[in-house]
Backbone as a ProteinNet text record, in pm:
[ID]
protein_1_A
[PRIMARY]
XXXXXXXXXXXXXXXXXXXXXXXXXXXXXXXXXXXXXXXXXXXXXXXXXXXXXXXXXXXXXXXXXXXXXXXXXXXXXXXXXXXXXXXXXXXXXXXXXXXXXXXXXXXXXXXXXXXXXXXXXXXXXXXXXXXXXXXXXXXXXXXXXXXXXXXXXXXXXXXXXXXXXXXXXXXXXXXXXXXXXXXXXXXXXX
[TERTIARY]
4132.4	4130.3	4273.1	4364.7	4503.6	4563.3	4529.8	4582.1	4528	4398.1	4339.3	4409	4437.6	4506.6	4646.3	4715.2	4849.9	4849.7	4749.6	4739.2	4715.4	4628.1	4600.8	4725.8	4798.8	4921	5022.6	5037.6	5131.9	5093.1	4963.4	4917.6	4944.3	4916.2	4941.1	5089.7	5175.5	5319.5	5366.8	5311.6	5348.4	5310.4	5190.5	5144.4	5227.8	5253.7	5330.3	5471.9	5531.1	5669.4	5678.3	5571.7	5573.8	5517.3	5473.7	5421.2	5537.9	5544.1	5655.8	5653.8	5770.6	5783.5	5862.7	5832.3	5907.9	6048.5	6149	6287.2	6327.3	6394.4	6438.8	6586.5	6660.6	6802.3	6819.3	6899.6	6919.8	7049.9	7039.5	7159.5	7223.2	7345.2	7417.2	7340.2	7279.6	7205.6	7080.6	7022.5	6899.4	6923.9	7048.4	7078.6	7027.6	6963.3	6909.9	7021.6	6994.2	7089.5	7069.3	7178.6	7168.6	7185.5	7103.2	7110.3	7152.6	7258.6	7310.5	7251.4	7243.5	7202.3	7065.6	6968.5	6834.1	6749.3	6686.1	6598.5	6457.2	6394.1	6256.8	6165.5	6077.6	5987.1	5844.5	5766.7	5626.9	5552.7	5430.1	5348.8	5337.5	5339.1	5330	5194.3	5198.7	5075.5	5050.6	4932.7	4900.8	4773.1	4773.5	4650.2	4546.8	4425.8	4319	4357.5	4318.2	4344.9	4491.4	4567.3	4706.8	4726.5	4797.5	4826.5	4967.1	5005.9	5136.4	5116.5	5191	5192.3	5328.4	5328	5453	5497.3	5621.4	5678.4	5812	5871.2	6003.1	6108.7	6086.5	6185.7	6156.2	6044.9	6013.2	5870.6	5849.3	5716.5	5693.4	5596.4	5562.3	5439.8	5451.7	5340.7	5234.9	5112.5	5002.2	4910.6	4901	4819.7	4702.7	4581.9	4462.4	4430.9	4403.6	4359.2	4469.6	4590.9	4691.9	4832.2	4928.2	5066.4	5090.5	5207.3	5239.5	5288.8	5228	5265.5	5320.5	5405.5	5472.1	5434.5	5442	5420.3	5539	5513.6	5615.6	5738.7	5854.6	5985.2	5997.4	5921.7	5922.4	5932.6	5968.1	5963.8	5840.5	5750.4	5624.9	5523.4	5459.9	5365.9	5223.7	5145.4	5002.9	4935.2	4822.3	4745.3	4708.6	4694.9	4655.2	4771.8	4892.5	5009.4	5021.3	4966.5	4979.5	4920.3	4802.6	4737.1	4820.2	4878.3	4959.4	5082.8	5149.8	5266.2	5227.2	5110.4	5064.2	5046.1	4990.7	4973.3	5108.1	5201.1	5334.9	5402.8	5388.8	5444.4	5379	5248.8	5176.2	5228.9	5260.1	5317	5449.5	5533.8	5661.4	5639.5	5543.4	5514.9	5464.6	5384	5325.5	5424.5	5532.1	5629.7	5770.5	5814.5	5942.2	6065.8	6056.8	6173.9	6177.5	6080.3	6071.2	6136.4	6206.5	6260.5	6188.8	6203.8	6139.7	6240.8	6239.1	6314.2	6217.6	6255.4	6175.3	6223.9	6146.9	6188.6	6124.4	6206.4	6158.6	6165.8	6069.6	6060.8	6032.4	6060.6	6030.9	5969.6	5906.4	5845.1	5936.6	5918.5	6002.3	5985.7	5868.5	5857	5923.1	6026.6	6099.8	6210.2	6308.6	6420.6	6513.4	6630.8	6724.5	6718.2	6767.1	6762	6836.1	6953.2	7026.5	6947.3	6880.4	6796.1	6687.2	6623.1	6516.2	6569.2	6688.5	6747.8	6766.8	6829.2	6852.6	6721.7	6622.8	6491.5	6430	6443.9	6387	6455.9	6586.2	6658.7	6608.2	6591.6	6540.7	6400.2	6316.9	6182.1	6189.5	6282	6301.1	6347.3	6439.6	6490.5	6381.8	6297.9	6185.5	6094.2	6070.2	5984.9	6048.6	6178.9	6250.2	6237.9	6256.7	6246.7	6106.9	6006.1	5869.2	5845.7	5888.6	5872.1	5951.5	6069.8	6149.3	6075.2	6009.8	5933.6	5815	5772.8	5663.5	5714.9	5847.4	5904.2	5955.8	5964.1	6015.9	6168.1	6224.8	6369.5	6425.2	6509.4	6561.2	6656.9	6701.5	6783.1	6703.2	6570.5	6483.8	6443	6495.6	6459	6582.1	6564.9	6671	6615.1	6694.8	6656	6711	6625	6668.9	6594.2	6667.9	6606.6	6628.7	6523.2	6535.1	6508.7	6494.1	6471.2	6351.9	6370.6	6264.2	6289.2	6376	6414.6	6308	6203.1	6098.4	5961.6	5928.1	5798.5	5693.5	5622.9	5524.8	5385.3	5358.9	5221.5	5202.1	5076.5	5046	5039.7	5063.1	5064.7	5189.2	5231.7	5348.4	5322.7	5201.3	5167	5185.5	5137.7	5148.8	5293.1	5377.7	5517.3	5600.6	5549.5	5617.9	5571.9	5637.6	5583.1	5691.2	5643.8	5726.8	5659.2	5739	5684.2	5762.8	5693.7	5752.5	5782.6	5908.6	5948.1	5975.9	5905.8	5917.9	6039.6	6122.3	6238.6	6221.6	6188.4	6171.5	6299.3	6379.9	6500.2	6603.1	6714.9	6822.2	6778.6	6689.7	6639.8	6566.5	6483.4	6412.5	6511.2	6612.6	6712.3	6789.5	6826.6	6896.8	6809.8	6682.8	6590.4	6584.4	6571.2	6562.4	6691.4	6803.1	6931	6961.6	6929.7	6954.4	6866.9	6745.6	6657.2	6702.3	6727.7	6755.6	6895.3	6985.3	7118.8	7113.5	7006.9	6991.1	6912.6	6869.5	6795.5	6895.4	6889.8	6981.4	6923.3	6982.1	6927.6	7005.3	7128	7208.9	7250.9	7203.9	7245.5	7138.4	7180.5	7085.2	7001.4	6872.1	6785.9	6780.2	6741.5	6729.2	6596.1
10662.8	10585.6	10551.8	10649.4	10625.8	10515.2	10516.7	10412.6	10276	10268.1	10141	10087.2	10174	10132.1	10084.1	10158.1	10119.6	9983.1	9958.1	9829.8	9717.4	9741.2	9639.6	9608.7	9711.3	9690.8	9612.9	9651	9581.4	9434.7	9406.2	9268.1	9189.5	9249.4	9182.9	9148.8	9246.6	9223.5	9115.5	9115.1	9014.6	8875.1	8861.6	8731.1	8690.4	8784.7	8754.2	8710.3	8774.4	8740.2	8603.6	8558.9	8431.6	8316.5	8343.8	8238.9	8169.8	8036.8	7967.2	7993.7	8019.8	8047.6	7935	7909.1	7810.5	7865.4	7788.4	7832.5	7818	7920.8	7923.7	7956.2	7889.8	7918.5	8055.7	8140	8276.4	8281.4	8328.9	8346.5	8479.5	8499.4	8623	8744.8	8734.2	8846.6	8880.9	8780.8	8801.8	8834.1	8831	8852.9	8989.6	8996.7	9124.4	9224.6	9348.1	9455.9	9500.3	9505.8	9547.9	9698.2	9759.7	9903.8	9927.2	10002.2	10028.3	10155.7	10162	10281.5	10336	10250.4	10295.7	10282.8	10392.1	10392.2	10361.1	10260.9	10227.9	10314	10387.2	10477.5	10429.8	10426.7	10387.9	10493.2	10464	10557	10689.5	10796.1	10929.6	10952.2	11019	11066.6	11205.5	11226.6	11355.9	11412.7	11542.2	11604.7	11613.6	11644.7	11662.7	11774.4	11760.4	11856.8	11859.7	11756.5	11747.5	11612.5	11614.1	11489.8	11498.7	11393.1	11386	11373.7	11452.9	11442.4	11385.6	11266.4	11204.5	11263.9	11308.3	11367.1	11301	11336.4	11281.2	11327.1	11439.1	11488.4	11442.9	11376.6	11325	11355.9	11353.7	11370.8	11517.6	11577.5	11717.1	11719.7	11794.6	11808.9	11898.8	11850.7	11927.3	11966.7	12097.1	12148.4	12224.6	12177.4	12241.4	12362.3	12479.1	12504.9	12532.9	12571.2	12599.8	12597.8	12606.2	12621.6	12768.6	12799.3	12937.2	13011.6	13128.2	13210.8	13344	13404.6	13530.2	13638.5	13763.6	13876.7	13889.3	13947.3	13962.2	14034.5	13972.8	14025.5	14052.2	13978.7	13999.1	13865.5	13876.5	13759.1	13765.5	13856.8	13871.4	13770.9	13697.7	13593.1	13646.2	13581	13612.6	13577.3	13641.4	13613.8	13466.3	13418.4	13280.4	13185.8	13238.2	13151	13093.2	13161.6	13114.2	12974.3	12952.3	12821.5	12712.3	12745.9	12648.9	12610	12709.5	12680.3	12602.5	12632.8	12558.1	12410.2	12381.7	12242.1	12175.2	12248.7	12192.4	12159.7	12248.9	12224.4	12102	12088.6	11973.6	11842.9	11844.8	11726.3	11690.5	11790.5	11765.1	11713.7	11771.7	11727.8	11583.6	11546.4	11412.6	11307.3	11352.4	11261.7	11304.9	11270.1	11320.2	11278.9	11177.2	11135.1	11197.6	11281.1	11343.2	11481.4	11512.8	11646.8	11705.9	11836.7	11903.9	11993.9	11988.7	12084.3	12196.1	12318.3	12435.8	12482.2	12449.7	12470.8	12597.5	12699.7	12827.8	12834.4	12907.3	12919	13063.3	13094.4	13225.6	13203.7	13307.5	13297.1	13356.2	13314.7	13363.3	13512.4	13571.5	13714.1	13805.8	13758.5	13842.5	13918.1	13960.5	14034.7	13937.1	13912.6	13819.3	13684.8	13583.1	13448.6	13439.6	13501.7	13499.8	13568.7	13676.3	13747	13652.2	13579.5	13487.7	13375.3	13327.3	13224.1	13277.5	13393.4	13452.4	13482.1	13528.1	13554.2	13425.1	13316.7	13189.3	13140.9	13163.1	13127.3	13213.1	13343	13432.9	13393.8	13350.5	13304	13181.3	13091.9	12973.5	13013.5	13110.1	13156.4	13226.4	13304.8	13369.3	13263.2	13157.8	13048.6	12975.6	12952.9	12889.7	12976.1	13105.8	13196	13193.6	13185.4	13180.6	13051.4	12938.9	12811.8	12809.8	12869.7	12878.1	12959.6	13068.1	13150.3	13073.7	12967.1	12882.6	12771.7	12764	12662.7	12538.3	12540.1	12424.7	12424.6	12308.1	12291	12303.9	12403.5	12428.8	12319.7	12231.6	12117.7	12021.8	12033	11947	12012.7	12131.8	12208.5	12236.8	12229.9	12264	12367	12469	12575.2	12541.3	12548.3	12523.1	12616.8	12690.7	12776.1	12718.6	12717.3	12666.6	12775	12899.6	13007.9	12978.6	12998.4	12968.8	12835.3	12754.2	12627	12520.4	12537.7	12435.6	12503.4	12557.4	12625	12521	12470.5	12364.4	12416.3	12539.9	12589.2	12682.8	12706.6	12780.3	12932	12983.8	13129.1	13169.9	13292.9	13345.1	13346.6	13384.6	13393.1	13258.6	13151.2	13019	12970.2	13018.5	12976.9	13052.4	13163.3	13233.1	13166.8	13057.8	12971.7	12911.1	12848.5	12766	12630.1	12524.2	12390.4	12317	12228	12147.1	12008.6	11969.8	11837.7	11750.9	11638.8	11547.5	11457.5	11453.5	11364.1	11269.2	11143.5	11041.8	10962.7	10947.6	10864.9	10905.6	10834.2	10867.3	10846.2	10751.2	10731.1	10855	10914.9	11037.7	11149.4	11163.6	11267.4	11243.4	11118.5	11085.7	11112.2	11074.4	11101	11249.3	11329.3	11474	11530.3	11494.3	11547.7	11506.6	11383.4	11337.3	11411.5	11444.9	11516.7	11661.7	11730.9	11874.6	11905.7	11807.5	11837.6	11865.1	11825.3	11849.7	11977.1	12047.5	12172	12287.2	12367.4	12480.7	12597.1	12621.1	12723.8	12853.8	12856.7	12977.7	13032.6	12973.7	13018.3	13106.4	13192.9	13274.7	13183.3	13212.8	13133.2	13194.2	13112.8	13163.9	13228.9
6933.1	6811.8	6766.5	6777.8	6738.9	6825.5	6956.5	7045.3	7004.9	6966.2	6924.3	6800.6	6705.8	6583.9	6619.1	6706.8	6747.8	6816.3	6901.2	6971.2	6870.5	6771.3	6668.8	6587.2	6549	6471.3	6553.8	6681.8	6768.6	6782.9	6802.3	6817	6689.1	6574.7	6446.6	6431.4	6461.5	6448.9	6546.4	6668	6767.1	6719	6664	6613.6	6492.9	6402.1	6281.1	6314.4	6414	6451.5	6518.8	6583.4	6654.7	6572.5	6448.9	6362.7	6293.3	6301.2	6235.7	6085	6030.1	5888.1	5823	5696	5620.7	5599.9	5633.6	5618	5472.2	5422.1	5284.4	5284.9	5201.2	5192.2	5126.4	5189	5140.9	5062.9	4939.4	4858.6	4893.3	4847.6	4877.8	4826.9	4706.8	4650.2	4731.2	4796.9	4871.9	5018.5	5061.6	5202.9	5245.9	5362.4	5408.1	5437.1	5408.2	5435.6	5578.6	5653.3	5791.9	5800.9	5883.4	5904.3	6048	6065.7	6199.6	6257.4	6386.9	6460.3	6419.4	6398.3	6365.7	6491	6528.1	6644.1	6597.8	6656.2	6622.3	6707.9	6642.7	6713	6689.4	6794.1	6781.2	6699.2	6661	6583.2	6657.5	6580.1	6640	6705	6818.1	6880.5	6825.2	6767.4	6707.8	6767.8	6797.4	6845.1	6732.5	6768.8	6670.8	6573.5	6449.2	6341.7	6299	6332.9	6291.4	6223.3	6109.7	6038.7	5979.3	5912.3	5849.3	5698.5	5623.9	5477.2	5439.3	5380.5	5338.8	5205.7	5201.8	5081.5	5052.4	4939.8	4906.6	5005.1	5071.1	5166.5	5308.3	5330.9	5463.2	5504.8	5636.2	5694.6	5729	5663.1	5687.4	5778.2	5885.5	5978.6	5915.8	5906.8	5849.8	5964.3	5985	6094.8	6035.6	6063.3	6011.6	6098	6046.8	5911	5810.3	5850.7	5748.3	5805.4	5714.7	5755.7	5787.5	5834.8	5871.7	5748.2	5722.7	5607.9	5657.1	5575.2	5608.6	5508.5	5554.5	5464.9	5369.7	5254.2	5150.1	5204.2	5182.7	5222.4	5372.4	5453.4	5598.3	5670.9	5798.1	5886.1	5975.9	5945.8	6019.3	5965.5	6057.4	6019.2	6009.5	5923.8	5913.9	6047	6071.2	6193.4	6202.9	6324.8	6348.8	6370.3	6361.2	6375.2	6515.5	6615.5	6754	6771.2	6711.7	6723.1	6654.9	6541	6468.2	6549.3	6607.9	6691.1	6816.2	6873.1	6991.5	6958	6839.7	6799.8	6770.2	6710.6	6687.1	6820.3	6917.1	7050.9	7113.9	7094.2	7148.8	7087.3	6958	6893.4	6960.5	6984.6	7052.2	7194	7265.9	7402.6	7406	7307.5	7302.6	7252	7188.8	7127.1	7166.7	7288.3	7339.7	7259.7	7176.5	7098.7	6958.8	6927.5	6795.3	6796.9	6687.9	6665	6544.4	6526.4	6413.4	6344.1	6211.3	6131	6094.9	6127.6	6093	5956.2	5854.2	5716.5	5661.3	5641	5589.7	5438.6	5379	5233.7	5194.6	5069.5	5012.6	4874.2	4821.8	4689.5	4583.6	4459.8	4349.8	4322.1	4338.3	4306.8	4409.9	4474.9	4569.4	4498.8	4574	4516.3	4444.6	4493.8	4430.9	4501.6	4434.1	4490.4	4623.7	4632.3	4759.2	4869.9	4836.3	4933.1	4984.7	4894.8	4934.8	5023	4993.5	5078.9	5220.9	5232.9	5365.4	5437	5362.9	5421.4	5475.7	5402.4	5449.2	5577.1	5587.5	5709.7	5825.6	5800.9	5906	5949.7	5857.3	5893	5983.5	5954.2	6039.4	6178.5	6184.9	6314.4	6395.1	6329	6396.6	6457.9	6383	6430.3	6547.8	6540.9	6652.3	6777.8	6762.4	6877.8	6938.3	6852.3	6903.6	6982.2	6926.4	6998.5	7128.3	7126.1	7248.6	7354.8	7313.5	7408.5	7467.7	7398.3	7447.7	7539	7555.8	7643.8	7573.3	7439.9	7366.7	7376.8	7404.4	7410.4	7268.8	7246	7110.9	7063	7151.7	7108.5	7020.8	7024.9	6945.3	6813.1	6788.3	6669.4	6584.5	6453.5	6359	6261.6	6234.7	6142.3	6004.2	5902.3	5764.9	5670.6	5590	5488.9	5351.3	5270.3	5133.7	5030	5075.2	4980.6	4892.4	4761.7	4665.9	4597.3	4656.4	4596.6	4597.8	4675.2	4684.9	4682.3	4568.7	4553.7	4515.7	4615.2	4592.8	4561.5	4593.4	4586.9	4468.1	4433.6	4312.3	4329.3	4447.1	4465.3	4543	4520.3	4592.3	4742.6	4781.5	4923.5	4992.7	4931	4992.9	4998.8	4908.8	4909.7	5012.5	5065.6	5175.1	5304.3	5340.2	5444.3	5532.3	5640.5	5727	5732.9	5720.7	5736.6	5843.5	5913.1	6018.7	5961.1	5960.4	5912.4	6034.5	6042.8	6156.5	6138.6	6240.7	6242.4	6361.2	6328.3	6432	6456.8	6353.4	6366.8	6261.5	6259.9	6165.3	6021.2	5996.4	5860.3	5810.1	5896	5857.6	5825.7	5909.1	5887.4	5757.6	5731.7	5607.9	5485.5	5492.7	5382.1	5353.3	5458.4	5442.1	5381.9	5439.4	5393.3	5249.2	5214.5	5077.6	4976.7	5015.9	4924.5	4906.6	5015.2	5003.8	4950.9	4953.6	4900.6	4749.9	4684.3	4541.1	4509.7	4612.7	4592.4	4591.1	4489.2	4477.5	4557.7	4674.1	4762.7	4760.3	4708	4717.1	4581.3	4475.2	4342	4278.2	4188.8	4114.8	4024.7	4016	3929.7	3789.5	3693.2	3555	3533.5
[MASK]
++++++++++++++++++++++++++++++++++++++++++++++++++++++++++++++++++++++++++++++++++++++++++++++++++++++++++++++++++++++++++++++++++++++++++++++++++++++++++++++++++++++++++++++++++++++++++++++

């Protein structure tokens, strides 16, 4: 089904690009902005039970039934993580030009904010090591810890998590970097 949608989109774009358009004089204010070094990537191939959640920080890989969660103050993952990592690996295998940021998180009811930041980095590293043991090329993976700086969920347990951020091109990376530079990951919270 994904291939059929991709073929339809490609056909539409091909027809649209070859349809004569009325020429309009472009003023300086309306001139298109050129973007350098942008890689165009086709639609992602995703296995069953995997989708993309678009966020302000970029594309988050959503793997059903859940994201990877960790025990309190530990880098040990809850049971079932093997299936989630297998699907993440499958996404990488199906999309050779895609990279993933392994984004580690911690919950606020931890020790100190700096402790939670370091814990989130360690959770990301644990995840990288697991994917490496599965044969994933670590050059396609980036470790990022956000501590308790991005608590999106309503329980502490859900905030002790790892999320996969999809990086298809430089635009995705810029979107991610621009968003997280405003997150306070190493300062004490009030």
